[in-house]
C-alpha positions in Angstrom: 0.0 0.0 0.0 2.9 2.4 0.8 4.3 1.9 -2.7 0.9 2.4 -4.3 0.4 5.6 -2.4 3.9 6.8 -3.3 3.5 6.2 -7.0 0.0 7.8 -6.9 1.6 10.8 -5.3 4.2 11.2 -8.2 1.4 10.7 -10.8 -0.7 13.3 -9.0 2.2 15.8 -8.9 2.7 15.2 -12.7 -1.0 16.1 -13.3 -0.6 19.2 -11.2 2.4 20.3 -13.2 0.5 19.7 -16.4 -2.5 21.7 -15.1 -0.2 24.7 -14.3 1.7 24.4 -17.6 -1.6 24.7 -19.6 -2.9 27.5 -17.4 0.4 29.4 -17.5 0.2 29.4 -21.3 -3.4 30.6 -21.3 -2.9 33.3 -18.7 0.7 34.5 -19.3 1.4 33.3 -22.7 4.5 31.4 -21.4 5.6 29.2 -18.6 7.4 31.2 -15.9 10.3 29.9 -13.9 8.7 28.0 -11.1 9.1 27.5 -7.4 8.2 24.0 -6.1 7.2 24.0 -2.5 7.2 20.5 -0.9 7.0 19.9 2.8 9.4 17.8 4.8 7.6 14.6 5.5 8.1 10.8 5.0 6.2 10.7 1.6 8.4 13.4 0.1 11.6 12.0 1.6 10.7 8.5 0.2 9.7 9.7 -3.3 11.9 12.7 -3.9 14.0 10.8 -6.4 10.9 9.7 -8.4 9.5 13.2 -8.2 12.7 14.8 -9.5 13.0 12.1 -12.2 9.5 12.9 -13.4 10.3 16.6 -13.6 13.5 16.0 -15.5 11.7 13.6 -17.9 9.3 16.5 -18.5 12.2 18.7 -19.4 12.5 20.7 -16.2 15.8 21.6 -14.7 16.6 22.8 -11.3 17.7 26.4 -10.7 18.3 28.6 -7.7 15.5 30.6 -6.0 17.4 33.8 -7.0 17.3 32.8 -10.7 13.6 31.8 -10.5 12.7 35.2 -9.0 14.1 37.0 -12.0 11.1 35.9 -14.0 8.8 38.9 -14.7 5.9 36.8 -13.4 7.0 37.3 -9.8 6.7 41.1 -10.1 3.2 41.1 -11.7 0.6 43.0 -9.8 -2.2 41.1 -8.2 -5.0 42.0 -5.8 -6.1 38.8 -4.2 -6.9 39.1 -0.5 -8.9 36.0 0.2 -8.5 33.5 3.0 -7.2 30.7 0.9 -3.5 30.1 0.2 -3.5 29.9 -3.6 -0.7 29.8 -6.1 0.8 32.9 -7.7 -0.8 32.0 -11.0 -4.2 31.7 -9.3 -3.6 35.2 -7.8 -2.8 36.8 -11.1 -5.7 35.1 -12.8 -8.1 36.3 -10.1 -6.7 39.8 -10.5 -7.4 39.6 -14.2 -11.0 38.4 -13.5 -10.2 35.0 -14.8 -10.8 31.5 -13.3 -8.3 28.8 -14.0 -10.5 26.1 -12.6 -9.9 23.3 -10.1 -6.6 21.7 -9.7 -6.3 17.9 -10.0 -7.6 15.9 -7.1 -6.2 12.9 -5.3 -7.3 9.5 -6.7 -10.7 8.5 -5.5 -9.4 5.2 -4.1 -7.0 7.1 -1.8 -9.9 9.4 -0.6 -11.8 6.2 0.3 -9.0 4.9 2.4 -8.2 8.2 4.1 -11.4 10.3 4.1 
């Protein structure tokens, strides 16, 4: 079960990246340099190699935070002030009066195990 959950996590993360790739193109016209926030926990520790491998297979490379922050995206104005912690792309889309839709969800089988 641990392996199944771990691989589902990597597949889920791939779908999240694909979601933001498409929406970045639609909202910004390009894909900005990105910052990946992952939390220190057993799942990320156990599957970091698989996660990094998936990103490299998709053509991503790893850069410093300073280099990522040089992207013009991070200086775009936005006016979101809601109670949810949303992505920078969500904030810019909201400020433009756009909705980028719902992010991918966990697999249903996982939700049934851990509701």
